[in-house]
LODOZA-461633 format. One line per field, with one value per residue (C-alpha): residue number from 0; residue in one letter; y, x, z. Coordinates in steps of 0.25 Angstrom, whole numbers, plus 2048, in hexadecimal, padded with zeros to 3 digits. Each point is the difference from the previous one (the first is absolute). Layout:
LODOZA-461633
pos <- [NUM, ...];
code <- [A, ...];
py <- [Y, ...];
px <- [X, ...];
pz <- [Z, ...];
end
This chain:
LODOZA-461633
pos <- [0, 1, 2, 3, 4, 5, 6, 7, 8, 9, 10, 11, 12, 13, 14, 15, 16, 17, 18, 19, 20, 21, 22, 23, 24, 25, 26, 27, 28, 29, 30, 31, 32, 33, 34, 35, 36, 37, 38, 39, 40, 41, 42, 43, 44, 45, 46, 47, 48, 49, 50, 51, 52, 53, 54, 55, 56, 57, 58, 59, 60, 61, 62, 63, 64, 65, 66, 67, 68, 69, 70, 71, 72, 73, 74, 75, 76, 77, 78, 79, 80, 81, 82, 83, 84, 85, 86, 87, 88, 89, 90, 91, 92, 93, 94, 95, 96, 97, 98, 99, 100, 101, 102, 103, 104, 105, 106, 107, 108, 109, 110, 111, 112, 113, 114, 115, 116, 117, 118, 119, 120, 121, 122, 123, 124, 125, 126, 127, 128, 129, 130, 131, 132, 133, 134, 135, 136, 137, 138, 139, 140, 141, 142, 143, 144, 145, 146, 147, 148, 149, 150, 151, 152, 153, 154, 155, 156, 157, 158, 159, 160, 161, 162, 163, 164, 165, 166, 167, 168, 169, 170, 171, 172, 173, 174, 175, 176, 177, 178, 179, 180, 181, 182, 183, 184, 185, 186, 187, 188, 189, 190, 191, 192, 193, 194, 195, 196, 197, 198, 199, 200, 201, 202, 203, 204, 205, 206, 207, 208, 209, 210, 211, 212, 213, 214, 215, 216, 217, 218, 219, 220, 221, 222, 223, 224, 225, 226, 227, 228, 229, 230, 231, 232, 233, 234, 235, 236, 237, 238, 239, 240, 241, 242, 243, 244, 245, 246, 247, 248, 249, 250, 251, 252, 253, 254, 255, 256, 257, 258, 259, 260, 261, 262, 263, 264, 265, 266, 267, 268, 269, 270, 271, 272, 273, 274, 275, 276, 277, 278, 279, 280, 281, 282, 283, 284, 285, 286, 287, 288, 289, 290, 291, 292, 293, 294, 295, 296, 297, 298, 299, 300, 301, 302, 303, 304, 305, 306, 307, 308, 309, 310, 311, 312, 313, 314, 315, 316, 317, 318, 319, 320, 321, 322, 323, 324, 325, 326, 327, 328, 329, 330, 331, 332, 333, 334, 335, 336, 337, 338, 339, 340, 341, 342, 343, 344, 345, 346, 347, 348, 349, 350, 351, 352, 353, 354, 355, 356, 357, 358, 359, 360, 361, 362, 363, 364, 365, 366, 367, 368, 369, 370, 371, 372, 373, 374, 375, 376, 377, 378, 379, 380, 381, 382, 383, 384, 385, 386, 387, 388, 389, 390, 391, 392, 393, 394, 395, 396, 397, 398, 399, 400, 401, 402, 403, 404, 405, 406, 407, 408, 409, 410, 411, 412, 413, 414, 415, 416, 417, 418, 419, 420, 421, 422, 423, 424, 425, 426, 427, 428, 429, 430, 431, 432, 433, 434, 435, 436, 437, 438, 439, 440, 441, 442, 443, 444, 445];
code <- [X, X, X, X, X, X, X, X, X, X, X, X, X, X, X, X, X, X, X, X, X, X, X, X, X, X, X, X, X, X, X, X, X, X, X, X, X, X, X, X, X, X, X, X, X, X, X, X, X, X, X, X, X, X, X, X, X, X, X, X, X, X, X, X, X, X, X, X, X, X, X, X, X, X, X, X, X, X, X, X, X, X, X, X, X, X, X, X, X, X, X, X, X, X, X, X, X, X, X, X, X, X, X, X, X, X, X, X, X, X, X, X, X, X, X, X, X, X, X, X, X, X, X, X, X, X, X, X, X, X, X, X, X, X, X, X, X, X, X, X, X, X, X, X, X, X, X, X, X, X, X, X, X, X, X, X, X, X, X, X, X, X, X, X, X, X, X, X, X, X, X, X, X, X, X, X, X, X, X, X, X, X, X, X, X, X, X, X, X, X, X, X, X, X, X, X, X, X, X, X, X, X, X, X, X, X, X, X, X, X, X, X, X, X, X, X, X, X, X, X, X, X, X, X, X, X, X, X, X, X, X, X, X, X, X, X, X, X, X, X, X, X, X, X, X, X, X, X, X, X, X, X, X, X, X, X, X, X, X, X, X, X, X, X, X, X, X, X, X, X, X, X, X, X, X, X, X, X, X, X, X, X, X, X, X, X, X, X, X, X, X, X, X, X, X, X, X, X, X, X, X, X, X, X, X, X, X, X, X, X, X, X, X, X, X, X, X, X, X, X, X, X, X, X, X, X, X, X, X, X, X, X, X, X, X, X, X, X, X, X, X, X, X, X, X, X, X, X, X, X, X, X, X, X, X, X, X, X, X, X, X, X, X, X, X, X, X, X, X, X, X, X, X, X, X, X, X, X, X, X, X, X, X, X, X, X, X, X, X, X, X, X, X, X, X, X, X, X, X, X, X, X, X, X, X, X, X, X, X, X, X, X, X, X, X, X, X, X, X, X, X, X, X, X, X, X, X, X, X, X, X, X, X, X, X, X, X, X, X, X, X, X, X, X, X, X];
py <- [EE8, 7FB, 7FC, 80B, 80A, 7FC, 806, 80F, 807, 807, 7F8, 803, 800, 809, 7F7, 7F7, 7F1, 7F8, 7F8, 80A, 803, 80E, 7FE, 80D, 809, 7F9, 804, 80E, 803, 7FA, 80B, 80A, 7FC, 801, 80E, 805, 7FA, 807, 80D, 7FF, 7FE, 80C, 809, 7FC, 809, 80C, 7FD, 7FB, 80B, 80A, 7F4, 7FE, 80E, 7FC, 7F7, 808, 80E, 802, 80E, 802, 7FF, 7F3, 7FA, 805, 7F9, 7F3, 800, 803, 7F4, 7F7, 805, 802, 7F1, 7FC, 808, 7FD, 7F1, 800, 7FF, 7F3, 7FB, 7FD, 7F9, 7F8, 7FC, 7FC, 7F7, 7F9, 800, 806, 7F4, 803, 80F, 803, 7F6, 806, 80E, 7FE, 7F9, 80B, 80C, 7F9, 7FF, 80E, 805, 7F8, 806, 80E, 7FC, 7FF, 80D, 80A, 80C, 807, 7F7, 7F3, 805, 805, 7F3, 7F8, 808, 800, 7F0, 7FF, 807, 7F7, 7F4, 806, 804, 7F2, 800, 808, 7F9, 7F3, 802, 805, 7F3, 7F8, 806, 7FE, 7F2, 7FC, 808, 801, 80E, 801, 7FF, 807, 80E, 7FB, 7F7, 80C, 809, 7F6, 7FF, 80E, 804, 7FA, 80D, 808, 7F7, 7FE, 80F, 802, 7F5, 805, 80B, 7F8, 7F4, 807, 809, 7F4, 7F8, 80D, 802, 7F2, 7FD, 809, 805, 7F5, 7F6, 807, 7FB, 7F3, 7FC, 805, 7F9, 7F3, 802, 801, 7F4, 7F8, 804, 7FC, 7F2, 7FF, 806, 7F6, 7F5, 804, 807, 7F8, 803, 7FC, 7F3, 7FC, 803, 7F4, 807, 806, 7F5, 7FE, 809, 80C, 7FE, 800, 80C, 807, 7FD, 802, 80E, 805, 7FE, 802, 7F3, 7FB, 7F5, 80B, 809, 803, 7FB, 80C, 80A, 7F9, 803, 80F, 806, 808, 80D, 7FF, 803, 80F, 801, 7FE, 80D, 7F8, 7FD, 80F, 804, 7F6, 806, 80E, 7FE, 7F8, 80C, 809, 7F8, 7FE, 80F, 801, 7F4, 803, 80C, 7F7, 7F8, 80C, 80D, 7FD, 7FF, 80D, 806, 7FD, 805, 80C, 804, 7FB, 800, 7F1, 7FB, 7F2, 7FA, 806, 7FC, 7F2, 7FF, 808, 7FF, 7F2, 803, 802, 7F3, 7F8, 806, 7FD, 7F2, 7FE, 807, 7F9, 7F3, 805, 805, 7F3, 7F9, 809, 7FF, 7F1, 800, 80A, 7F6, 7F4, 808, 801, 80E, 801, 800, 80D, 807, 7FA, 803, 80F, 803, 7FC, 806, 80D, 802, 7FD, 80A, 80A, 7FD, 802, 80E, 804, 801, 80E, 805, 7FB, 80B, 80A, 7FC, 806, 7F5, 7F4, 7F5, 806, 7FE, 7F2, 7FD, 805, 7F9, 7F3, 801, 803, 7F4, 7F7, 804, 7FF, 7F2, 7FB, 805, 7F9, 7F2, 803, 804, 7F3, 7F8, 805, 7F8, 7F3, 807, 804, 7F7, 7F9, 7F4, 7FA, 803, 80F, 802, 803, 808, 809, 801, 804, 80B, 807, 7FF, 806, 80C, 801, 801, 80B, 807, 7FB, 808, 80D, 802, 802, 809, 808, 801, 804, 80C, 805, 800, 807, 80B, 802, 7FD, 7F7, 7F3, 807, 800, 7F2, 7FA, 808, 7FA, 7F2, 801, 805, 7F5, 7F6, 806, 7FE, 7F3, 7FD, 806, 7F8, 7F3, 805, 805, 7FC, 7F1, 7F8, 7F3, 7F8, 7F2, 7F7, 808, 7FC, 7FB, 801, 7F6, 80C, 802, 7F2, 800, 80C];
px <- [1FD, 7F5, 801, 7F6, 809, 80C, 7FD, 802, 805, 7F6, 7FC, 808, 7F2, 7F4, 7F6, 7F7, 803, 7F5, 7F7, 802, 7F4, 7FC, 7FB, 808, 7F6, 7F4, 807, 802, 7F3, 7FA, 808, 7FB, 7F1, 805, 805, 7F4, 7F7, 80A, 7FF, 7F1, 7FF, 808, 7F9, 7F1, 7FF, 802, 7F5, 7F7, 801, 7F7, 7F5, 802, 7FD, 7F2, 806, 80D, 801, 80F, 807, 80A, 80B, 7FB, 7FF, 80F, 804, 7F9, 807, 80D, 7FE, 802, 80D, 806, 7FE, 803, 80D, 807, 7FD, 807, 80D, 7FC, 7F8, 80C, 807, 7F3, 7FF, 80F, 7FD, 7F4, 800, 7F5, 7F6, 7FE, 802, 7F6, 7F5, 801, 800, 7F4, 7F8, 804, 7FD, 7F2, 7FC, 802, 7FA, 7F3, 802, 7FE, 7F2, 7FD, 806, 7F7, 808, 80E, 808, 7FC, 801, 80E, 803, 7FC, 808, 80C, 7FF, 7FE, 80D, 807, 7FB, 803, 80E, 807, 7FA, 809, 80D, 7FA, 7FD, 80E, 805, 7F8, 806, 80E, 7FD, 7F8, 806, 80E, 806, 7FC, 7F2, 800, 7FB, 7F4, 7FB, 802, 7F8, 7F4, 7FF, 802, 7F6, 7F6, 801, 7FB, 7F5, 7FB, 7FF, 7FA, 7F5, 7FC, 7F7, 7F7, 800, 7FD, 7F5, 7F9, 800, 7FB, 7F5, 7FB, 801, 807, 80E, 801, 7FF, 80D, 809, 7FA, 800, 80F, 804, 7FB, 807, 80D, 7FD, 7FE, 80C, 809, 7FA, 804, 80E, 803, 7FB, 808, 80D, 80C, 80F, 805, 807, 7F3, 7F6, 7F9, 7FD, 80E, 808, 80F, 802, 7F9, 808, 80D, 7FC, 7FC, 80D, 809, 7FA, 805, 7F4, 802, 7FE, 807, 807, 809, 802, 80E, 800, 807, 7F7, 7F3, 805, 800, 7F7, 7F4, 805, 80D, 7F9, 7FF, 80F, 800, 7FF, 7F8, 7F5, 7FF, 800, 7F5, 7F8, 802, 7FC, 7F4, 7FB, 802, 7F8, 7F4, 800, 7FB, 7F7, 7F9, 7FB, 7F8, 7FB, 7FB, 7FE, 7FF, 7F0, 7FF, 80A, 7F7, 7F3, 805, 80B, 7FA, 7F1, 7FD, 7F3, 7FD, 7FE, 80D, 808, 7FB, 803, 80C, 806, 803, 809, 80D, 7FE, 7FD, 80C, 809, 7FD, 802, 80E, 804, 7FE, 807, 80B, 803, 7FF, 80A, 80A, 800, 803, 80B, 806, 7FE, 807, 80C, 7FF, 805, 7F5, 806, 7FE, 7F2, 7FB, 806, 7FA, 7F2, 800, 807, 7F9, 7F3, 802, 805, 7F3, 7F8, 805, 7F7, 7F5, 805, 7FB, 7F2, 7FB, 805, 7FA, 7F3, 7F7, 7FC, 804, 80D, 801, 7FB, 809, 80C, 7FB, 7FF, 80E, 805, 7F8, 805, 80E, 800, 7FA, 80C, 809, 7F8, 802, 80F, 800, 7F9, 80A, 80C, 7FE, 802, 80B, 808, 7FD, 80C, 7F8, 7F2, 7FD, 802, 7F7, 7F3, 807, 806, 7F2, 7FB, 80A, 7FE, 7F1, 801, 808, 7F6, 7F4, 805, 7FC, 7F2, 7FF, 808, 7FC, 7F1, 803, 80A, 7F6, 7F5, 807, 806, 7F2, 7FA, 80C, 800, 7F2, 805, 807, 80B, 80A, 7FD, 802, 80D, 805, 7FC, 806, 80E, 800, 7FE, 80D, 807, 7FC, 806, 80D, 801, 7FF, 809, 80B, 7FF, 7FC, 80C, 800, 7F4, 804, 800, 806, 80D, 801, 80C, 803, 7FF, 7F2, 7FB, 806, 7FA];
pz <- [E9E, 7F8, 7F1, 7FE, 807, 7F9, 7F4, 803, 7F4, 7F7, 7F4, 7F3, 7F8, 806, 7F9, 809, 7FD, 7F9, 809, 80C, 808, 803, 80F, 804, 7F7, 808, 80C, 7FD, 7FA, 80D, 808, 7F6, 805, 80E, 7FE, 7F9, 80C, 809, 7FA, 7FE, 80F, 804, 7F5, 803, 80D, 7F8, 7F6, 80A, 80A, 7F9, 802, 80E, 804, 806, 80A, 803, 803, 7FE, 7FE, 7F5, 80A, 805, 7F2, 7FE, 80D, 7FB, 7F2, 807, 80A, 7F5, 7FB, 80E, 803, 7F1, 7FF, 80E, 7FF, 7F3, 808, 807, 7F4, 7F6, 80B, 803, 7F1, 7FF, 80E, 7FC, 7F1, 7F6, 802, 80E, 801, 7F4, 805, 80F, 7FA, 7F8, 80A, 80A, 7F7, 7FB, 80E, 803, 7F3, 805, 80E, 7F9, 7FE, 80E, 804, 807, 802, 7FF, 809, 7FB, 7F1, 804, 806, 7F5, 7F6, 808, 801, 7F1, 7FE, 809, 7F8, 7F3, 803, 7FB, 7F2, 7F8, 806, 7FE, 7F2, 7FE, 807, 7F7, 7F3, 805, 803, 7F3, 7F6, 7F9, 7FE, 7F2, 804, 80D, 7FB, 7F9, 80B, 80A, 7F7, 801, 80F, 801, 7F7, 80A, 808, 7F5, 7FB, 80E, 802, 7F2, 802, 80E, 7FB, 7F7, 809, 80D, 7FA, 7F9, 80E, 807, 7F6, 800, 80F, 80B, 804, 809, 7F5, 7FA, 80B, 801, 7F2, 7FE, 80D, 7FB, 7F3, 807, 809, 7F3, 7FA, 80C, 800, 7F1, 803, 80B, 7F7, 7F3, 805, 802, 7FF, 7F2, 805, 807, 7F6, 7FA, 7F3, 7FD, 7F7, 801, 7F3, 807, 80D, 7F8, 7F9, 80C, 808, 7F4, 7FC, 80F, 808, 80F, 808, 80C, 7F8, 7FA, 80C, 805, 80E, 806, 7F9, 805, 80E, 7FE, 80B, 7FB, 807, 7F9, 7F3, 804, 7FE, 7F1, 7F7, 7F6, 80B, 804, 7F2, 7FD, 80C, 7FC, 7F2, 803, 809, 7F4, 7F7, 80A, 803, 7F1, 800, 80D, 7F8, 7F7, 80D, 808, 7F8, 7F2, 800, 808, 7F5, 7F5, 807, 806, 7F5, 7F3, 803, 7FE, 805, 806, 7F2, 7FA, 80C, 800, 7F1, 7FE, 80D, 7FE, 7F4, 807, 808, 7F4, 7F8, 80C, 801, 7F1, 800, 80D, 7F8, 7F4, 808, 807, 7F3, 7F9, 80B, 801, 7F1, 802, 80A, 7F7, 7F5, 809, 806, 80F, 80B, 805, 7F2, 7FF, 80E, 800, 7F3, 805, 80D, 7FD, 7F3, 806, 80C, 7F5, 7F8, 80C, 803, 7F4, 80B, 803, 7F3, 802, 808, 7F6, 7F3, 7FC, 7FC, 808, 7F6, 800, 80F, 7FF, 7F5, 808, 80D, 7F8, 7FB, 80E, 807, 7F5, 801, 80F, 7FF, 7F6, 80B, 80B, 7F8, 800, 80F, 805, 7F7, 808, 80D, 7F8, 7F9, 80C, 80B, 806, 801, 7FE, 80F, 7FE, 7F4, 808, 80B, 7F5, 7FA, 80D, 803, 7F3, 801, 80E, 7FA, 7F5, 808, 808, 7F4, 803, 80E, 7FC, 7F1, 801, 80C, 7F8, 7F4, 808, 807, 7F3, 7F9, 80C, 800, 7F1, 7FC, 7F5, 7FC, 7F9, 80C, 805, 7F2, 7FE, 80E, 7FB, 7F3, 806, 809, 7F5, 7FA, 80D, 801, 7F1, 804, 80D, 7F7, 7F6, 808, 80F, 7FD, 7FB, 7F9, 801, 805, 80C, 80C, 804, 80E, 80A, 80B, 80A, 7FB, 802, 80E, 805];
end
């Protein structure tokens, strides 16, 4: 065991030592930019598609299939993506993923019909699948427990930032050039980011910019690295993770969370236009409010969670409070369709989205909290993200059917709110103590 790995107990003081470098924050903000580009890529087609009508004659069904192609690939690749991240490490996995998704973003500009566009979106989903698990692995590797929630809130907010900026960026590029240029420019941005990530990222012990004080602070604070792995736990097979109630609870709970979040990604604009009478100008201005609130509250929630850990609160109490409380707060979405005024609905939706984002920060901290070894962080992140993105396949269909059958959003928002409450109960009563999974010899030998 190395000298770095020999200091495993948490520090008695949570204050960073003097003279310590802050390389870990450079790393996590770089991951934030990568996730922002990642979500900008996946959101760009929905904004650009109305401008592509002269070159494509697509029915509504064909458009739906093209959008779904991304999620089919993205979701089912999560199972392998987490394992892949643990196998090759964050530097290689994020670089190759960004190059892959950037190439197929640019390939979208060369599409000439339904099948070529379908294939480009499907392969884009394959390339984007390792990004969340890689980011969770970066936090586990670079951050002590006392900073884990805020670091997670930073990279996770990239998903909301990328989606929010897609509308102004894509429309501006189309206005100045053409829809083809949208995918070329965004794809080039991804390639540039991949080169920067490859140049900058290293594991803590290998990074030339991290001094001894920062390395000690990271290791002693409980960061997950091979130096402090239990040899038996590191041998636990990937498939054995399904035997743990904690893992199954994480998968089910994240599905409940994304069942609500996917409303904001899919039907939220349509709800504002059809139910609340927003025109394009109002949609562009007021429609961004919930996303902006969610980013700010996600950062605040992560900061407060870390402060609580630094003051001696248990990780179990902090994580369950953030996750269950966030899901309970997200359930107010069910009242948005009942209030008489549009501003009331927008306020409730902002509260719901912000609460759900706080919950997401806690949920994405869990892989580092419960992994039996550093070799399982990415795998666990991939498993829970696979389950969560099943909501991206089923929830939009359910919402659409309920809207068609009832003629309003009252029923679908009520269902989403109820599912959020079920998710909160799952984390409170089904998931046990949040700690590294205990590995039995029989499990490692299986």
